[in-house]
N, C-alpha and C positions, 0 to 999 in steps of 0.2 A: 504494500500500500504506500502511495506517496501523493503529495499535493502538487499538482502540475501548475496551477495558476491561482492567484489570489487577487480579487478586486475589492477595493474599499471605497465607500462613498460616505462622507460626513461622519466617519468613525473617529471619535476622540479628536485629535488635532489634525487628522488627515482629511483634506477636502475630497480629493479623488486621486487614486493611485492603483496601478496594477503591477503585479510581479509574475514573471515566468520562472519557475524554480528548477534547480538541478535535482536529480533523483536522490543524491546522497547528502551533501553538506551545503547549507546556505547561510551566509553570514550578513548581518546588518551592522555596519559600523558608522560612527558619527558621535558628535558631542551629546552630552546629556540634554534631554528635552526635545530632541528632533523627532521622536516617535518610534524609536527602535523597539521598545517594549510594547508599544501599542500594536505593532504589526504582529508580534507573537501572540498578544491577547486576542487579536482578530482570528488567528488560527485556532486558538483555544476555544473561541466562541463557536466555531463551526463543529467542534466535537461535543460541546456541552450546552450550547444555546445560552451561555451566560459568560460574563467576564470573570477572569481569575482574580482581578484586582479591585473591582468595584461592583458590589452586589446591587446597586441602584441602577437598573437598566437605562433609565432616561438620562443619566449622567454620562452615558457613553455616546450620546449624540453631540456632534460638534457644536460649540457655542454659536448661537445665532441661526441654527438650522432647525428644521422640524422633524427630521428623520435620519436614520442611518441604514446602510445596507452592507453586509459582508457576504461575499460570494466566493466559493471555492470549487475548483474542478479537480477531482481526484481520479487516480487509477487504483481500483480496488477489486481484487479477485477477478482479474482478467477483463474488467469492464470499466467504462467511464461513469463517474457519478458526479452530479452537480448538487451542492448544498448551498442554500441561500437563507440567511437569517436577517430579518429586518425589523425595525421598530419605528412607528410614527408616534409623536407626542399625543398622549390622551387615548391611545389605542393599545391593544394587546400585541405582544411580540409575535412574529410569524416565523416559523421554521419550515422550510420546504426541502424535500429530497426528490430530485429529478422532476420538479414541477408540482409535486403532490404535497399538500399540507400535512404536517403531523398533528394529530388530535391531542396527543400527550407527548410532551418533550421527553419524558422518561423512556419512551419507546426508542428514542435516538441514542440514548446513553449506551456506550459500548460499541456502536456501529463503526466509529472512527477512533480507535483507542489512541490515547495521547498521554504523555507525561511531561510536566513542566517543572523545571528547577529554576528558582528565582530567589532574589534577596528577600522577597515577601515570605518565603518559607520559614524565616527565622521566628515567625509567630508560633510555629510548632514547638519551639523551645521556650519562648518567653511568655506566651499567653496561657490561658486556662485550659482545662481538660476538654472543653467543647471543641477547640481547634484540633486536638489530636484525635478525638472521636470522628470528626469530619474527615480526617485523613484516612482512617481505617474504613469508614463507610464508603468513601469515594473510590478506594481501590477495589473493594468487594463488589460494589454496585455496578461497576463497569461491565462485569461479566455474570452477575447473579441477580436476575430480575426478581426472583422470589424474595431475596433478601431485601431489595429495595422496597417491594410492596409491604413486607412485614415492618420495615422501618417506618414507612409513612403511616401505616395503621397504628403502630405503637405510639408514635408521636401524637396522633389524633386522639387516641384513648387517654394518653397522659394529660393532654390539654383539658379534656372533658372531666377527668378525675380531679385535676387541680381546680377547675371551675366549681365542682361540687363541694370541695373542701372549703372554698371561699364562701359558698352559699351557706354551708353549715355554720361557719363562724359569724356571718352577717345576721343570720336568723336564730342564732343560739339554739341550734337543733342538731341532731345526728341520726342518720339512718344507716345502720350497718349493712342491711340487705342491699340497699341501693349501691353502697360503696363496693360491696363484694362483686357486683356485676362488672364493675370496671377492673377490680382486682383480677378476676378470672381472665379477662381479655388481655390485660397487661402481662400476666403470667404466661399466657399462650404465645403471644408475639415475642415477648422479652426473652423467654427461654430459648426459642428458636434463634433469635439474633445472637444471644450469648454463645450458643454452640457453634454457629458459623464463624463468629469472631475468634473464638478459641482455636478452632481448626485452622483458620486462616493464619493466625499468628504462629502456630506451631510450625507451619510450612514457611512463613515469611521470615522469621527471625534468623534461621541459619543462612538464608540468602543475604540478608542485611549484614550479618557478621562477616561473610565472605567479601562483600563489596567494600566494607570499611577497611578490612585488612589490605585489600589491593590499593585503595586510595592513599592510605596512611603509610604504606610500605611496611605494614605489620608492626608499627611502632608502639601502639598503645592498645589496651584492652577496653572494649566498650560493651555495654549491656543494654538490651531493650526488653522490657517486661510488660506483660498485660496485667493491669490491676482491675479487679472486678469484685463487687460484693457477692456475686454469684459463685465465686470460687468456694465459699464456705457455707452458703445457705441457698435454698431454692428461692425463687422470686416470690412464690406464695407465702413462704415463711417470713421473708423480709417485709412484705407489705403488712402482714399481721403484727410483726414485731414493732414496727415503727408507726403504727396507726395513731397512737397518742401524740407522738411528735409531729406527724402530718397534720393532725387537727390543730395543733398549736401554731405550726408554721404556715398552714393554709396552702401547702403544696406537697408533692410527693418527694420524700427525701431519700428513697431507696429504689434501686432499679438499674437497668443497663444504661440509662441516661446519666449515670454517675461513673461509668467506666473511664479508664485513663490508660495512658502509656507512660512508663517510667524510662527516661533517657539518662543513662549513666555513663561516665568514663571512669574506669576502675570501679570502685564502690561508691562513687560520689555523683551527685546530679551534675550533668554537663552544663546546665544553666548557670551554676555558681562556680564550677571548678574547671570548665573547659575554656581554652583560648578561643579567639574569634576564628582562627584557622581550624581548630578541632571541631567547633560547633558547625562550621560550614561543611567540613568533611563528613560529619555525622549526617547532616541533612542531605548532602549529595548522595551518600551511601543509601540512605532511606529511599530516595527517589529512584536510584538505579535498581534497588531491590523491587520497588513498585513496578518499574519497567519490565524486569525479568519475570515477575509473577504474572503480570497481565499478558505478556507474550506467551507464557506457558498455557494460560487459561484460554486465550482467544484464538490461538493458532494464527494470529496476524501480528506482524511486528509493529508496535506503536510508533507514532511520530514522537520525536524527542525535542523539546524546546529548552534551550540553555540560555537563560537570561543573566548576563553579567556574572558568570560563575567563576571567572579566573581571578577576580578581585579578592584580596585578603588571603590568597593561597600562595605558599612558597613554590618555587620552580619544581621541586620534586613531586609535590602533590598534583600540580598541573600536568606534569609528565605522566603520572600514573593514570590520571583521568583520560588523557589522550590515548594512552595504551588501551584503556578499557573501551573507549569509543571506536578505536581503530579496528577492532575485530568485527567479524561479519555477523555478529548477533544484532547489530543495530541497523536500522533502515535509514529513513530520512531524518536529518538533524538540522535544526535552526539555531543559530548562535547570535547573540548580541554582544558587542564590546565597544568601549569608547576608544580603544587603541587599535587602529588598523594594522600597524606593523606587528604588534604582539599577536593579533589573531592570525595574520598571514604566516608568521614564523611558526606558530603552533600547528597550523593546518598543513604546512609543508612537511612536518614530521609524520603526518598520517599519509596513507597511500590511497586515500579516497578522493574522487573528483569533488571540487568545491567551487562555489561562486560567491563573490563578495558584492554586496549592495551598499554603496555609500549614501547615507541619508543626510 
């Protein structure tokens, strides 16, 4: 699979621009603020019908304009595919594949597998557990539609249960039978989600450890652990155990929506004890493991977006990353960098054909 052509209209800071791409490596170079990352985000948009960097869709329309359109021509499984995503102010976003509208965007997820590595990934280290759960869910959902359906159903029931707890508090009442209806549904969906996450991480963590060792030159030991209340209790038991606390807090305090990942270097949190280079290496290894896992599951080589990944890494780590990218496990790759000379010298060390776009 590869993206042959990308056309942008009123997307972020880009008025109108088209690119014809090389099948292997494509680089965008230029000063900060010229739109390099916006081009990568447009490619991301075609896979996920949303921006990687801005969840407010209307803010991706160029200032002073009323709409945007992103169009991509792909070669996928021996045939040409055209994907178009557009948005007009005040209207719903539209996603089309070969001229046909998608009713549900979730049907498109996984059709064009893609992995992005960006400075924004640092949120996985610095932000709360919600960010790390979204990472897990994003990797699994690309290839497991049932999981995505269970996740949407769980979140809907969770919202309804929380609304009921608020109602009990506001009206100084309590109805255990009514609450149990939601408990049963949460337990059903939540237990299935937990089992899939557990199975995924058992397979994912060894891949991650291997990638980190390659990037770091096997210099340091890292750990990635799955944290869940369901390791020790069933979800049914947890909901019963915390019912008094839930009544007091007016929301559901136990469940798979509290799951987290522990990122460690040695025996210590990488957030506090890892250098900038080590944290970046950790995140890049995490995303390369994501790439490998999706490729195994999808039997399609994902597109890889590398946004400014050479910054804050020493030459040895950069060389290890290029060695990783240089093998035939990777398909089409898009890279952004502020330094054209650096990018070109790095790419000359690979044996893959490449193309450089100066923005």
